C-alpha positions in Angstrom: 3.6 -10.6 8.8 2.4 -7.1 7.1 2.5 -5.6 4.1 6.1 -4.0 4.4 7.6 -7.6 4.8 6.1 -8.5 1.9 7.7 -5.5 0.0 11.0 -6.5 1.5 11.1 -9.6 0.4 10.3 -8.4 -3.4 13.2 -6.0 -3.5 15.3 -8.3 -2.2 14.1 -10.9 -4.8 14.8 -7.8 -7.6 18.3 -7.6 -5.7 19.2 -11.1 -6.0 18.1 -11.2 -9.5 20.3 -7.8 -10.5 23.1 -10.5 -8.5 22.9 -13.1 -11.6 23.4 -10.9 -14.1 19.1 -10.2 -14.8 17.0 -7.2 -13.8 14.1 -8.3 -13.9 11.1 -9.7 -11.6 8.5 -11.0 -13.2 5.0 -10.9 -12.4 4.0 -14.4 -12.4 7.2 -16.0 -10.8 6.8 -13.4 -7.7 3.2 -13.9 -7.4 4.2 -17.7 -6.5 7.1 -16.8 -4.5 4.7 -14.3 -2.4 2.1 -17.8 -1.8 4.3 -20.2 -1.5 6.7 -17.4 1.7 3.7 -15.9 2.9 0.5 -17.5 2.2 -2.7 -16.4 0.2 -3.6 -13.6 2.2 -1.3 -10.9 -0.1 -2.6 -12.4 -3.5 -6.2 -11.0 -4.8 -7.7 -12.0 -7.6 -7.3 -16.2 -9.4 -4.8 -17.6 -9.6 -2.8 -17.2 -13.0 -3.0 -14.7 -15.3 -5.8 -12.8 -12.7 -3.6 -12.9 -9.2 -1.9 -9.7 -8.4 0.2 -8.3 -5.9 -2.4 -6.5 -2.9 -1.9 -3.0 -3.1 -0.8 -2.4 0.2 2.5 -4.3 -0.5 2.8 -2.9 -3.9 2.3 0.5 -2.7 5.3 -0.5 0.3 7.5 -2.4 -2.4 7.4 1.6 -4.5 8.0 3.4 -1.4 11.3 1.4 -0.5 12.5 0.7 -4.1 12.5 5.0 -4.0 12.1 5.3 -7.8 14.6 2.8 -8.9 12.0 0.5 -10.0 10.2 -0.1 -13.3 6.8 -1.8 -14.2 7.4 -2.9 -17.6 3.6 -4.3 -18.5 4.1 -5.9 -22.1 7.0 -8.2 -20.3 4.9 -8.1 -16.6 7.2 -7.8 -15.0 9.6 -5.3 -12.4 12.9 -4.2 -13.4 15.6 -2.2 -12.6 15.1 1.8 -14.0 17.3 2.9 -16.6 17.8 5.6 -18.3 16.2 5.6 -21.1 12.5 4.1 -18.6 
């Protein structure tokens, strides 16, 4: 497993959310999913609000998303970009 595969999973989950009528991928949800699917090597820090996704995964995610996804710090979630982003 590598960072690109985890990033692809994140993008896939965001696409699934959109297909289900949501534009959001919440940080807390995807942290848990990454840990469940790929192990805790891709999670940095403490569980809960202090945990973050490994920087290599986030860098790969940004490349894969190619500007179509934005981070909303207030909601602590990624979302599909809209006109006003």
